[in-house]
C-alpha positions in Angstrom: -12.2 52.1 -13.7 -14.1 54.3 -16.2 -17.0 54.4 -18.6 -16.1 54.3 -22.3 -18.1 57.5 -22.9 -17.0 59.7 -20.1 -18.3 62.9 -21.7 -21.8 61.6 -21.8 -24.3 62.7 -19.2 -25.0 60.1 -16.5 -28.7 61.0 -16.6 -29.6 58.5 -19.4 -27.7 55.6 -17.9 -29.2 56.4 -14.5 -32.7 56.4 -16.0 -32.2 53.1 -17.7 -30.7 51.4 -14.6 -33.5 53.0 -12.6 -36.0 51.1 -14.8 -34.1 47.9 -14.2 -34.2 48.5 -10.4 -37.9 49.0 -10.6 -38.2 45.6 -12.3 -36.1 44.1 -9.6 -38.5 45.4 -6.9 -41.6 44.5 -8.8 -40.7 40.9 -9.6 -39.2 40.3 -6.2 -42.0 41.6 -4.1 -44.6 39.6 -6.0 -43.4 36.5 -4.1 -45.3 37.5 -1.0 -48.5 37.5 -3.0 -47.8 34.4 -4.9 -47.2 32.3 -1.8 -50.8 32.2 -0.5 -52.1 32.0 -4.1 -50.0 29.0 -5.1 -50.7 27.4 -1.7 -54.4 27.5 -2.6 -54.3 26.4 -6.3 -51.5 23.7 -5.8 -52.9 22.4 -2.5 -49.7 23.0 -0.5 -49.0 23.1 3.2 -47.1 26.1 4.7 -43.7 24.5 4.4 -44.2 23.6 0.8 -45.5 27.1 -0.1 -42.3 28.6 1.3 -40.4 26.9 -1.5 -41.6 29.9 -3.6 -39.0 32.1 -1.9 -36.4 29.3 -1.8 -36.6 28.7 -5.5 -36.3 32.4 -6.2 -33.5 33.3 -3.9 -31.4 30.1 -4.4 -30.8 31.4 -7.9 -28.8 34.3 -6.5 -26.5 31.9 -4.7 -26.1 29.2 -7.4 -26.1 31.4 -10.5 -24.3 34.6 -9.6 -20.8 33.4 -10.2 -21.6 31.6 -13.5 -23.5 34.6 -14.7 -20.4 36.8 -14.0 -18.5 35.0 -16.8 -21.3 35.8 -19.2 -20.7 39.5 -18.4 -17.0 39.1 -18.9 -17.6 37.6 -22.3 -20.4 39.8 -23.6 -19.9 43.0 -21.7 -22.2 44.6 -19.2 -24.7 46.1 -21.7 -25.3 42.9 -23.6 -25.2 41.0 -20.3 -28.2 43.0 -19.1 -30.1 42.2 -22.3 -29.4 38.5 -21.7 -30.6 38.8 -18.2 -33.9 40.4 -19.4 -34.3 37.6 -21.9 -33.9 35.0 -19.2 -36.5 36.8 -17.1 -38.9 36.9 -20.1 -38.5 33.2 -20.5 -39.2 32.7 -16.8 -42.4 34.8 -17.1 -43.5 32.7 -20.1 -43.0 29.5 -18.1 -45.8 30.7 -15.8 -48.2 30.1 -18.6 -47.8 26.3 -18.8 -47.5 26.3 -15.0 -50.8 28.0 -14.7 -52.6 25.8 -17.2 -51.3 22.6 -15.4 -51.4 24.0 -11.9 -48.1 22.1 -11.5 -46.1 23.4 -8.6 -42.8 22.1 -9.9 -43.2 24.1 -13.1 -44.0 27.2 -11.0 -40.7 26.6 -9.1 -38.8 26.2 -12.3 -40.3 29.5 -13.6 -39.4 31.3 -10.3 -35.8 29.9 -10.5 -35.6 31.1 -14.1 -36.8 34.6 -13.1 -34.3 34.7 -10.2 -31.5 33.6 -12.6 -32.3 36.5 -15.0 -32.4 38.9 -12.0 -29.1 37.6 -10.9 -27.2 38.7 -14.0 -29.1 42.0 -14.0 -28.1 42.6 -10.4 -24.5 41.5 -11.0 -24.3 44.0 -13.9 -26.3 46.9 -12.7 -24.9 47.5 -9.2 -21.3 48.0 -10.4 -22.8 50.1 -13.3 -24.3 52.5 -10.8 -20.9 52.6 -9.0 -19.1 53.5 -12.2 -21.6 55.8 -13.9 -20.3 58.7 -11.9 -17.7 59.7 -9.3 -16.9 56.8 -6.9 -17.3 59.0 -3.9 -21.0 59.7 -4.7 -21.8 56.0 -5.7 -23.7 55.4 -2.4 -25.9 58.4 -3.2 -26.8 56.9 -6.6 -27.5 53.5 -5.2 -29.7 55.1 -2.6 -31.8 56.6 -5.5 -32.0 53.1 -6.9 -33.2 51.9 -3.5 -36.0 54.4 -3.4 -37.1 53.2 -6.9 -36.8 49.6 -5.8 -39.0 50.1 -2.7 -41.6 52.0 -4.7 -42.0 49.0 -7.0 -42.2 46.8 -3.9 -45.2 48.9 -2.7 -46.8 48.9 -6.2 -46.5 45.3 -7.2 -48.8 43.7 -4.5 -51.4 46.4 -5.2 -51.4 45.8 -8.9 -51.5 42.0 -8.7 -54.2 42.1 -6.0 -56.4 44.2 -8.3 -55.7 41.9 -11.3 -55.7 38.5 -9.7 -56.5 38.3 -6.0 -59.4 40.7 -5.6 -62.2 38.2 -5.9 -60.7 35.3 -3.9 -63.3 36.0 -1.2 -66.0 34.8 -3.6 -64.5 31.3 -3.5 -64.9 28.8 -0.7 -61.2 28.2 -0.2 -61.7 25.2 2.0 -63.4 23.2 -0.7 -62.5 24.3 -4.2 -63.7 22.2 -7.2 -61.2 21.4 -10.0 -63.0 23.8 -12.2 -62.6 26.7 -9.7 -58.9 25.8 -9.3 -58.4 25.9 -13.0 -60.2 29.3 -13.2 -58.0 30.7 -10.4 -54.8 29.3 -11.9 -55.6 30.7 -15.4 -55.8 34.2 -13.9 -52.0 34.2 -13.8 -51.6 33.8 -17.6 -52.4 37.3 -18.8 -50.3 39.2 -16.2 -47.2 37.1 -16.8 -47.7 37.3 -20.6 -47.7 41.1 -20.3 -44.7 40.9 -18.1 -42.8 38.8 -20.7 -43.7 41.4 -23.4 -42.5 44.3 -21.2 -39.2 42.5 -20.5 -38.7 41.8 -24.2 -39.3 45.5 -24.9 -36.7 46.4 -22.3 -34.1 44.2 -24.1 -34.3 46.5 -27.1 -34.3 49.6 -24.9 -31.0 48.4 -23.3 -29.3 47.3 -26.6 -30.2 50.4 -28.6 -29.7 52.9 -25.8 -26.6 55.1 -25.4 -25.7 53.1 -22.3 -21.9 53.1 -22.3 -19.8 50.0 -21.8 -17.6 49.6 -18.8 -13.8 49.9 -19.6 -10.9 49.6 -17.2 -7.7 51.6 -16.9 -4.4 50.1 -18.0 -3.3 49.9 -14.5 -6.4 47.9 -13.5 -6.1 45.6 -16.5 -2.4 44.8 -15.8 -2.7 44.1 -12.1 -0.9 40.9 -11.0 -3.7 39.4 -8.9 -5.0 36.2 -10.3 -8.6 36.0 -8.9 -11.1 37.9 -6.7 -10.0 36.2 -3.5 -6.7 38.2 -3.7 -8.8 41.3 -2.9 -9.4 41.3 0.9 -11.6 44.4 0.7 -14.0 42.5 -1.6 -14.1 39.2 0.4 -14.6 41.1 3.7 -17.2 43.3 1.9 -19.1 40.1 0.9 -19.0 38.9 4.5 -20.3 42.3 5.7 -23.1 42.2 3.1 -24.0 38.6 4.2 -24.5 39.9 7.7 -26.3 43.0 6.5 -28.8 41.2 4.4 -29.4 38.8 7.3 -30.1 41.6 9.8 -32.2 43.5 7.3 -34.5 40.5 6.7 -34.6 39.7 10.4 -35.8 43.3 11.1 -38.3 43.4 8.2 -39.7 39.9 8.3 -39.9 39.1 12.1 -41.4 42.4 13.3 -44.9 41.1 12.5 -44.4 37.9 14.5 -42.8 39.9 17.3 -45.7 42.4 17.4 -48.2 39.5 17.4 -46.4 37.9 20.3 -46.8 41.1 22.3 -50.5 41.5 21.4 -50.2 44.4 18.8 -53.5 44.7 17.0 -52.0 45.8 13.6 -49.1 43.4 13.5 -49.6 42.4 9.9 -48.7 46.0 8.8 -45.6 46.4 11.0 -43.2 45.6 8.2 -44.3 48.8 6.4 -43.0 50.8 9.4 -39.6 49.3 8.9 -39.8 50.2 5.2 -40.7 53.8 6.1 -37.5 54.2 8.1 -35.5 52.6 5.3 -36.9 55.2 2.9 -35.9 58.0 5.3 -32.4 56.5 5.3 -32.3 56.4 1.5 -33.4 60.1 1.4 -30.6 60.9 3.8 -28.2 59.1 1.4 -29.4 60.9 -1.6 -29.2 64.4 0.0 -26.1 63.9 2.2 -23.6 61.7 0.2 -21.0 62.9 -0.6 -21.6 66.6 0.2 -22.1 66.1 4.0 -21.3 62.5 4.5 -18.7 60.2 3.0 -19.6 56.6 2.2 -17.2 55.3 4.9 -18.8 57.5 7.6 -22.3 56.6 6.4 -21.3 52.9 7.0 -19.8 53.7 10.4 -23.0 55.6 11.6 -25.2 52.8 10.2 -23.3 50.1 12.1 -23.2 52.1 15.4 -26.9 53.0 15.0 -27.9 49.4 14.5 -25.8 48.3 17.6 -27.2 51.0 19.8 -30.8 50.4 18.7 -30.6 46.6 19.3 -29.0 47.2 22.7 -31.9 49.5 23.6 -34.3 46.9 22.3 -32.8 44.1 24.5 -33.3 46.2 27.6 -36.6 47.9 26.8 -39.8 46.9 28.5 -42.8 45.4 26.7 -44.8 48.6 27.0 -45.5 51.7 24.9 -43.8 54.7 26.4 -41.6 57.6 25.5 -39.6 55.7 22.8 -42.6 54.7 20.6 -44.3 58.1 21.2 -41.1 59.9 20.1 -40.8 57.6 17.0 -44.3 57.8 15.7 -45.7 61.0 17.2 -49.4 60.2 16.9 -51.6 58.3 19.3 -52.7 55.2 17.3 -49.2 54.2 16.4 -47.7 55.3 19.7 -49.5 52.3 21.3 -46.9 50.0 19.8 -44.6 48.6 22.5 -41.2 50.1 22.6 -39.3 46.9 21.6 -41.4 46.7 18.4 -40.9 50.4 17.6 -37.1 49.8 18.0 -37.2 46.9 15.5 -38.8 49.2 13.0 -36.2 51.9 13.7 -33.5 49.5 12.6 -34.7 50.2 9.0 -33.0 53.7 9.4 -29.6 52.0 10.2 -29.9 49.5 7.4 -30.7 51.8 4.5 -27.2 53.0 3.7 -25.3 49.8 4.3 -25.8 48.2 0.9 -25.1 51.5 -1.0 -22.0 52.1 1.0 -20.4 48.7 0.8 -20.6 48.2 -2.9 -18.2 51.0 -4.0 -15.8 50.2 -1.2 -15.7 46.5 -2.1 -15.4 46.9 -5.8 -12.7 49.6 -5.8 -9.7 48.6 -7.9 -11.0 45.3 -9.1 -10.7 46.2 -12.8 -11.2 43.2 -15.0 -12.4 41.2 -12.0 -15.4 43.5 -11.4 -18.0 41.1 -12.8 -16.8 38.2 -10.6 -16.5 40.6 -7.6 -20.0 41.8 -8.1 -21.2 38.1 -8.3 -19.6 37.4 -5.0 -21.4 40.3 -3.4 -24.7 39.2 -4.9 -24.1 35.7 -3.5 -24.0 37.3 0.0 -27.8 37.7 -0.3 -27.8 34.2 1.2 -27.5 35.9 4.6 -31.2 36.7 4.2 -32.0 33.0 4.1 -29.7 31.8 6.9 -29.8 34.4 9.7 -33.6 34.5 10.0 -33.5 30.7 10.5 -30.9 31.1 13.3 -33.2 33.8 14.8 -36.1 31.4 14.7 -34.2 28.6 16.2 -33.0 30.8 19.1 -36.6 31.8 19.7 -37.8 28.2 19.6 -35.1 27.1 22.1 -35.1 30.1 24.4 -38.8 31.1 24.2 -37.9 34.8 24.2 -38.1 36.5 20.8 -36.9 39.8 22.1 -33.6 38.3 23.3 -33.2 36.6 19.9 -32.4 39.9 18.3 -29.1 39.7 20.1 -27.8 37.7 17.1 -27.6 40.9 15.1 -25.0 42.5 17.5 -22.0 40.6 16.1 -23.3 41.4 12.6 -23.2 45.1 13.3 -19.8 44.8 14.9 -18.4 43.2 11.8 -20.0 45.9 9.6 -18.3 48.5 11.8 -15.0 46.7 11.4 -15.4 46.8 7.7 -16.3 50.5 7.7 -13.3 51.4 9.9 -10.6 49.0 8.6 -11.8 46.1 6.4 -12.4 48.2 3.3 -8.8 49.5 3.4 -7.1 46.1 3.6 -5.2 45.3 0.4 -3.2 42.3 1.6 -4.4 39.4 3.7 -1.5 39.5 6.1 -2.6 43.0 7.1 -6.1 41.9 8.1 
């Protein structure tokens, strides 16, 4: 599997894909700010407001495989441009949604944005794998992870400054129709600017020196008929399903867990998980492949997650040596040990996604687009496993014990790291 312009430096392709990964993070992390805003202007209850995330993420599950056929027909470069165009359309749909304050139109706009992101993700992740040596692909994806997370930090700050800064001036319990219209219309200009930027990126991609992906003759002439004849891919998709699930559990439940234990700053706890993820990405950038192979990074990640959760299950609801060691300064050292250990899971999670992608896509050749789509569909784990976690907590009344659902996930990831990625025929699984 090669790039058609193998003599070209990988710096330009990396820079262009880096811009796209920044867009992924910026658009995705806006959802957290949109939920309370749309709840207010559309008069929603909590359950209805959460359809913001549902409409966005369901696009990954329903559209990834169809979008892969677009990539096969158009090529990866033009496919990325098409994805940006779909995203620009989604951004423009926010304008009639804002003027009408119609929640259904907002959901359609979010689904359209998610659909465009789906084709971009399906194309860009294998691009990063193929833009350089396969053994250093996890390092390159780690760089993209750092860019993605920086956008995730920036997006809420920018939109808070542009849209949400003066919400305190409104009586949110009794807004007049005029006030609702005023608030809704504040979305128009930012999303118009977003559409313009996305349109500009279309031309950047199309007229750049971004090389097209080509495949070797051996890969083109393989006898396998579809992606399900590649065990390392299917098993990799299962591993990613579990990974995304445990990542979301660690990132999205830590605030609730801290609140249940009386932590004063529980609303900021997700940031601590992100700090450890960033540290993990830096380790990947520096260490892979010079000091650490992708397979070993995945092994250490799975074992690290397993050990951390085991310690979490048996730790006391107090702040002692563990949290003091992790944080190192007094205000944060007051976090109970179990909460500190949930945050520490971010370190084990950082290199799982970067490591699985090159292992799962190896040797797919002409099926790379469909294989990438299958891996993108595994993001559904982030929707399903947190619900299982919540149901366990609801039934058992012990949130700390509910983290036990992550143990089989880490064990499967460990299996994939040790054996699953090497399986070439199903009878050898």
